C-alpha positions as a Python dict, from the first residue, in 0.01 Angstrom:
ca = {
    (1, 'M'): (0, 0, 0),
    (2, 'A'): (240, -196, 198),
    (3, 'N'): (353, -88, 547),
    (4, 'V'): (738, -88, 636),
    (5, 'L'): (926, -100, 945),
    (6, 'V'): (1167, 184, 1035),
    (7, 'T'): (1349, 267, 1354),
    (8, 'E'): (1231, 526, 1584),
    (9, 'N'): (1535, 732, 1532),
    (10, 'F'): (1477, 743, 1170),
    (11, 'L'): (1119, 838, 1223),
    (12, 'E'): (1210, 1123, 1454),
    (13, 'D'): (1495, 1251, 1231),
    (14, 'T'): (1268, 1248, 931),
    (15, 'Y'): (1011, 1446, 1129),
    (16, 'R'): (1289, 1707, 1236),
    (17, 'L'): (1376, 1748, 882),
    (18, 'V'): (1029, 1792, 757),
    (19, 'V'): (959, 2041, 1039),
    (20, 'F'): (1288, 2227, 935),
    (21, 'L'): (1182, 2245, 568),
    (22, 'D'): (849, 2401, 664),
    (23, 'G'): (797, 2704, 438),
    (24, 'S'): (1123, 2690, 265),
    (25, 'L'): (1008, 2494, -34),
    (26, 'D'): (919, 2705, -344),
    (27, 'N'): (763, 2412, -533),
    (28, 'P'): (398, 2363, -432),
    (29, 'T'): (404, 1997, -506),
    (30, 'M'): (690, 1940, -290),
    (31, 'E'): (542, 2151, -16),
    (32, 'A'): (223, 1931, -45),
    (33, 'V'): (450, 1617, -13),
    (34, 'R'): (619, 1771, 295),
    (35, 'K'): (284, 1838, 450),
    (36, 'R'): (165, 1484, 390),
    (37, 'I'): (484, 1339, 530),
    (38, 'E'): (461, 1575, 841),
    (39, 'N'): (93, 1460, 889),
    (40, 'E'): (154, 1096, 868),
    (41, 'I'): (451, 1112, 1103),
    (42, 'T'): (244, 1318, 1346),
    (43, 'E'): (-30, 1057, 1327),
    (44, 'K'): (215, 764, 1389),
    (45, 'L'): (371, 937, 1690),
    (46, 'K'): (29, 1000, 1832),
    (47, 'A'): (-75, 636, 1788),
    (48, 'K'): (269, 528, 1953),
    (49, 'K'): (179, 754, 2249),
    (50, 'R'): (-169, 598, 2275),
    (51, 'R'): (-29, 245, 2270),
    (52, 'Q'): (205, 329, 2532),
    (53, 'S'): (-58, 477, 2748),
    (54, 'F'): (-270, 164, 2702),
    (55, 'T'): (32, -55, 2795),
    (56, 'D'): (93, 146, 3107),
    (57, 'Y'): (-270, 107, 3206),
    (58, 'K'): (-275, -268, 3144),
    (59, 'M'): (56, -346, 3323),
    (60, 'A'): (-33, -148, 3632),
    (61, 'A'): (-167, -361, 3926),
    (62, 'H'): (-551, -370, 3960),
    (63, 'G'): (-695, -125, 4221),
    (64, 'T'): (-402, 97, 4236),
    (65, 'E'): (-379, 467, 4214),
    (66, 'E'): (-124, 414, 3936),
    (67, 'R'): (-372, 217, 3722),
    (68, 'K'): (-644, 478, 3768),
    (69, 'T'): (-415, 747, 3657),
    (70, 'A'): (-279, 540, 3367),
    (71, 'R'): (-640, 458, 3260),
    (72, 'Q'): (-727, 825, 3262),
    (73, 'N'): (-409, 910, 3069),
    (74, 'Y'): (-513, 642, 2804),
    (75, 'L'): (-867, 769, 2767),
    (76, 'D'): (-744, 1123, 2724),
    (77, 'E'): (-497, 1012, 2465),
    (78, 'A'): (-763, 818, 2287),
    (79, 'G'): (-990, 1104, 2278),
    (80, 'I'): (-1279, 937, 2467),
    (81, 'H'): (-1522, 1208, 2581),
    (82, 'K'): (-1558, 1230, 2957),
    (83, 'D'): (-1942, 1173, 2919),
    (84, 'W'): (-1868, 824, 2755),
    (85, 'R'): (-1631, 714, 3036),
    (86, 'T'): (-1746, 493, 3319),
    (87, 'T'): (-1633, 573, 3673),
    (88, 'S'): (-1479, 243, 3729),
    (89, 'E'): (-1317, -28, 3508),
    (90, 'R'): (-1452, -376, 3464),
    (91, 'Q'): (-1312, -633, 3702),
    (92, 'P'): (-1128, -933, 3566),
    (93, 'D'): (-1316, -1264, 3575),
}
């Protein structure tokens, strides 16, 4: 299936509409479609947030507290378990 580009505003408005319709649809088929749309949009918004966290981490200056905080935020967003994390990041070559 092909992917399409939509504006952030459209995505957010669609999400609001889908949440608004929660439980108000009598047709089980349409309720299933509504739930699928809600799940897809939720995953997209999570991915967008992860990507922004990664960008913040990469754009912060090496060795700064800001970078350490951004790195932890990214690892939290990505769901990396604390036991799999290293205490420091790899230094650039």
